[in-house]
N, C-alpha and C positions, 0 to 999 in steps of 0.2 A: 465586393463579391470575392475578390482574390483573398482578402483577409479571412473571410469565412472558411474557405477551403484550406488555407494555410493553417488556421487554428484547428480545423477538423483533423487534418493529417498529423500535425505535430503535437496536439494535446488530446483531442477527443478520442482518437483511435487508441493511442497508447494507454490512456487512463481507462478506457472501456475494456481493453484486453486485459490489463492488469486487474481491474475489478472483477471481470469475469473469472479469471484464473483463481484469484484469491477467494472469492465468495463461493465459486463452484467447489473448490477444494474443501472449504470449511463446511459446506452443506453435505458433501459426500462423506466426510469423516464424522458427521454428526455434531460438530462444534456449533453449528447453527442449524435450526430446525424449521424455520418458517419458509414453506414452499409456495403458498398460495397468494399471500398478500405482501407486496413489495414494501409498503409503508411499515408493516409489522416487522419485516426483515430488517429495515433500517433501524427501527427501535431496538431490535435484538442486537444488532451490531453495535449500536451506541452503548447499550448496557454492558456489553462484553468488557469494556474498559473500566467500568465503575465497580468499586468494591462496596459491599454492603457492610457498613460499620456495625450493624446490629449483630452480625455473625461473629462467632468467636474467631480468634486469630488462627486457631488450628483448622477450623472449617475453611476459612479463606485460603490458608496455605494449601490445604488438600485440593480445593477447587483450582488454584493456580497450577498445581502440579499436574493436573489433567490436561492443561493446555499444551499444545505443540509450541516449541520455541518460536516458530514463525508467527503463530497467533499471538504469543506474548508480545513480540515486537510490534505487531500491528496494533495491539491493545494499548501499548505505550504511547502511540500516536493519537489515540482517542477514538478510533473506529469511525464509522460514518464517512461521508464525503471528505471532510477535512482530514481525517485520519488516513484514509486510503491515499489521498494525494500527498500527504506528508510522508507516508511510508514509501510511496513511489519515488518521491524527491530524494529521500535518504538513500535508496538503492542506486539511483542515478548518480548522485554525488559520490557515493562510496566507490562505485565501479569506475568512474572517471579518475578518482584519486588512485585507486589500485593500478589501473593501466598506466597512468602518468608516472607513478613511483617506479614501477617495473621498467618502463621505457627509459627513465632517467638513469637507471642502473645498467642499461644496455641489454636487458633481458631477464628472464626468470632465474636462470642459473646464477648470473651475477648478483641479482637481488638476494637470493637465498644465501650466497656466500658472504654477503655483507650484513646479514641479519644479526643484530646485536641488541643489547639492552636499551641503548640510547635510541635506536631506530624504532624499537617496539613502543617505547614511551611516547615518541613523537607521533606514531601511528594511532595510539590510544587518544592522545590529545586531539589529533585531527578528526578521529571518529566522534568525539564529543562535540567539536565545533560543527561537524557535519550534521549531527543530531539537532543542534540548535538551528542551523540553517534550514533543515527540513521542517522544523516546527513552525518556522515563519516562512513557509513556502511561497506565499504570495509575493513577498519582498524578493525572495531568491529568483523566482521566475520572471517577475517584472523587470529585474535588472538584466535579464538575458534575452528578453523578447523585445524587439524594436517594433513597437506598435503605438498607435494613438487610440486604438479601440480595444482597450483592456477587457471591457465587458464581453466582447465576442469570445475571447480566450477563456474567460471564466464560464461563460455559457456552454462552450464546447466541452470543457472539462467536466462540468456537471452532467451534460448530455451523455458523455462517454461513461461516466459513473452509473447513471441511471440505466443506460442500455446494458451495461455489464451486469448489473443486478438482475434485470429482467431475463436476460439470456441465461445466466447461471441458474436462476430459479426454474426456468422452463426446461433446461437440459436435465437437471436433477429430477424434476417432476416427471419428465418423459421416461426416464430410466426407472424411477421408483414406482410409478403408477401409470403405465401406458394407456389404460382405458380412460383414466381421468383426464390426461393431457389431450386425448383425441376429441373429447367432448367440448373442449374450449372453443 
């Protein structure tokens, strides 16, 4: 039972809040449109990262230009549950690296004063390594969570993702069509 609550607070809630914010933002900006059916929204998110090979290169480029940089990054991770957790993992790893790097220099001012070409190259290589770690997020997180019940952690992560989708849809639906959301 303790493992359940530990997974809920350390994985379920963060993934749920991250999903809620990301999907709510995409729905409000019109990047995603499915408000009524959660499974249809999941399909829409998954197709966000796929390119239609039948379209001309110019059309694909034009469609990509319409995406917000945040949505482009999300799409690089594949969309859906896996993509959201990979994107979340990438942000966590990057933030930890940034704070560690700045702390190792003794603060932001010292970090900025030591900024040079060599450091920038190392940071870019580290960002690529972090991207790879995020893409294989199950391995990354299983190496950091001491548990014998991995399935509980995956279940909580998916439950957080699902709850985040549902809440984002209902919030946008309530704002866009108050009469329709009251009849539910």
